[in-house]
Every structure is written in C-alpha cells, then in structure tokens.
C-alpha positions in Angstrom: 33.3 -22.8 6.9 33.0 -20.7 10.0 30.1 -21.3 12.5 29.1 -17.7 12.6 28.2 -17.5 9.2 25.9 -20.4 9.4 24.2 -19.2 12.6 23.8 -15.6 11.8 21.6 -13.8 9.2 24.0 -11.9 6.6 21.6 -10.7 3.8 19.6 -7.9 5.9 18.1 -4.7 5.1 20.9 -2.6 6.7 23.6 -4.5 4.4 21.8 -2.9 1.3 23.2 0.4 0.1 20.6 2.7 -0.7 19.4 6.3 -0.3 17.2 5.4 2.6 20.0 4.0 4.4 21.8 7.2 3.8 19.1 9.5 5.1 18.3 7.1 8.0 14.9 6.2 7.4 13.1 3.2 5.8 11.1 3.7 2.5 7.3 3.3 2.8 6.6 -0.5 2.2 3.1 0.4 0.2 4.2 -0.8 -3.2 1.2 1.4 -4.7 2.2 4.4 -3.3 5.9 3.9 -4.2 5.1 3.2 -7.8 3.1 6.2 -8.3 5.1 8.6 -6.2 2.0 9.5 -4.0 1.7 9.8 -0.1 -0.8 8.2 2.2 -2.8 11.3 1.6 -4.3 9.9 -1.7 -5.8 7.0 0.4 -7.5 9.6 2.8 -9.0 11.2 -0.5 -10.5 7.7 -1.5 -12.8 7.9 1.6 -14.6 10.7 -0.2 -16.2 8.5 -2.7 -19.4 7.7 -1.4 -19.5 4.1 -2.2 -16.0 3.7 -0.5 -17.2 5.6 2.5 -20.4 3.5 2.9 -18.2 0.4 2.8 -15.8 1.6 5.2 -18.8 2.6 7.4 -20.3 -0.7 7.1 -17.2 -2.6 8.2 -16.9 -0.3 11.3 -20.3 -0.5 12.4 -20.1 -4.4 12.2 -17.0 -4.2 14.5 -18.8 -1.6 16.8 -21.8 -4.1 17.2 -19.8 -7.1 18.2 -20.5 -8.4 21.7 -17.6 -8.2 23.9 -17.2 -8.5 27.7 -14.5 -8.5 30.3 -14.0 -11.6 32.4 -12.6 -10.6 35.6 -11.9 -14.2 37.5 -9.8 -14.4 40.7 -8.9 -10.8 40.8 -9.0 -8.5 43.9 -12.3 -6.9 43.9 -10.6 -3.4 44.0 -8.6 -3.9 41.0 -11.7 -5.4 39.0 -13.4 -2.2 39.8 -10.5 0.1 38.8 -10.5 -2.0 35.5 -14.2 -1.8 35.1 -14.0 2.2 35.6 -11.0 2.3 32.9 -13.1 0.5 30.3 -16.2 2.7 31.1 -13.8 6.0 30.7 -12.5 5.0 27.5 -14.9 5.6 24.4 -14.4 2.0 23.0 -16.8 2.9 19.9 -14.3 5.6 18.7 -11.3 3.5 19.7 -12.8 0.6 17.5 -13.3 2.8 14.9 -9.7 4.4 14.9 -8.1 0.8 15.1 -10.0 -0.2 12.0 -8.0 2.7 10.4 -5.2 0.2 10.3 -7.1 -1.8 7.6 -7.2 1.2 5.4 -3.7 2.3 5.7 -1.8 -0.6 6.9 -1.1 1.0 10.2 -2.5 3.3 12.7 -0.4 5.1 15.4 -1.9 5.6 18.8 -0.6 7.7 21.9 -1.8 6.8 25.3 -2.3 9.7 27.8 -2.0 8.4 31.4 -3.5 10.0 34.4 -3.3 9.3 38.2 -6.5 7.8 39.7 -7.2 7.4 43.4 -9.2 4.1 44.2 -8.0 3.7 47.8 -4.4 3.5 46.2 -3.0 5.5 43.5 -2.9 4.0 40.1 -1.7 5.5 36.9 -4.0 4.6 34.2 -4.6 5.6 30.5 -7.3 8.0 30.3 -7.1 8.5 26.6 -6.1 6.6 23.6 -5.5 9.1 20.6 -5.1 8.2 17.0 -2.3 10.0 15.5 -1.7 10.7 11.7 0.6 8.1 9.8 2.3 11.1 8.0 3.7 12.0 11.5 6.0 9.1 11.7 8.6 6.9 9.8 10.7 4.2 10.4 14.9 4.5 11.0 16.8 2.0 9.5 17.2 -0.1 12.7 13.3 -0.6 12.5 12.5 1.8 15.4 9.1 3.9 15.0 10.2 7.4 14.7 8.4 10.8 15.2 9.0 13.1 12.0 9.1 16.8 13.2 11.1 19.9 13.5 14.2 18.0 14.7 17.2 17.4 12.3 16.4 13.7 12.0 13.5 11.4 13.0 13.3 11.0 16.8 12.9 7.5 17.7 9.7 6.9 19.7 10.9 3.8 21.8 14.4 5.3 22.6 14.7 5.7 26.4 16.2 9.1 26.1 13.0 10.3 24.2 10.4 12.1 25.5 8.1 9.7 23.9 8.3 6.4 26.0 7.2 3.1 24.5 4.5 2.9 27.2 2.9 5.9 25.4 2.8 4.6 21.8 0.8 1.5 20.3 0.5 0.8 16.7 -2.0 -2.0 15.3 -0.7 -3.3 12.0 -2.7 -4.8 9.2 -1.4 -7.7 7.1 2.3 -7.6 8.5 4.1 -8.9 5.6 7.9 -9.1 5.0 8.3 -5.5 4.5 6.4 -4.4 7.6 8.2 -7.3 9.8 11.3 -5.6 8.6 10.3 -2.3 9.6 9.2 -3.2 13.0 12.1 -5.4 13.5 10.5 -8.9 13.9 
C-alpha cells in the first residue's frame, strides 16, 4: 500500500459528485431548511412571535449586561489610549446583539469599516463593525465565504484579487458541527 493513501484524506466533500459541485457552491448545512425547502427568511419570521421575541431579547439583554473590562498591561501608554478610544467608539451593545444573531441562524457575517486615526501617529482602526444578512453569502466548494451578487458566480470574500479582503470580514459561527467545519475548511 502506498504511503500517500495512508497519510492523506481520500474521502472529501469535493470528491462527491453533486449538483452543488457543478454550480460551485455548498448547500446550506441547515437540515431543517434543506428538508422543508425553505430559506433563512423563515427563521427571521419566527422572531415575530411574541414569545420567541421575548426569549431572544432576554438572552441578548443578559449578554449585554455582563461585566467586561479591557486589561492593558505593559503596553505603551499611547497605544493603550488608542485602544480605549477604539473601544469607546464602537457601539458594543449593538455589536453584542448582532453577534448573538449567530445563535439564531448558525452564523452571522460582519464587515469591518476601517478609517485612519491620528494619535500622534497614524493608525488604521475599525470604526464600524456592521452585521450583514446571511442571504448575501454562500460558500464555494473550496470552503471559502463568497458574496452572492450581480456576478456570474459567487465572489470569494477571502480572495486576494477580491475587493473584499479577509481583513474586512469576520463571521461568528454557532455550534460548528462537521458540516460547518467542512464549509469553512477546518
């Protein structure tokens, strides 16, 4: 038996022949949506139920009311001040609420908006962290996050030739099971 067969993974997603390999995107790993033929919009509609909405708000309020602090030890005082300014300018309450959406939908894409700041020296810092709708994204068969759009095929977010660089995107994932690990290439 050849060593390469023992030391490499042979059974992989891309070795399976499927419609999704042909069109170049991965199917949504959500079993409920796949079985019912629905989209993530159906989960959004569930939030209109008063009891569900109340439970979601209770969870988000609990997260937002947790105590947190930033410990800046042995850091240049100018850098510490810059970090403190950055934290004070980000709407943490809104950010925590948006991150909590990953629990509801399985994942939540974010885009960082960077701006130059001048604290004696120039730094490029994120000044906005915006949640983006899951419907705008998919994964290609290589496990890369892609932006759906006017393009003929999905545009990889992490592609170096893409306008959307990896430093612009972050995506919290809730309960990363095998299907999600496959999707994100882990």
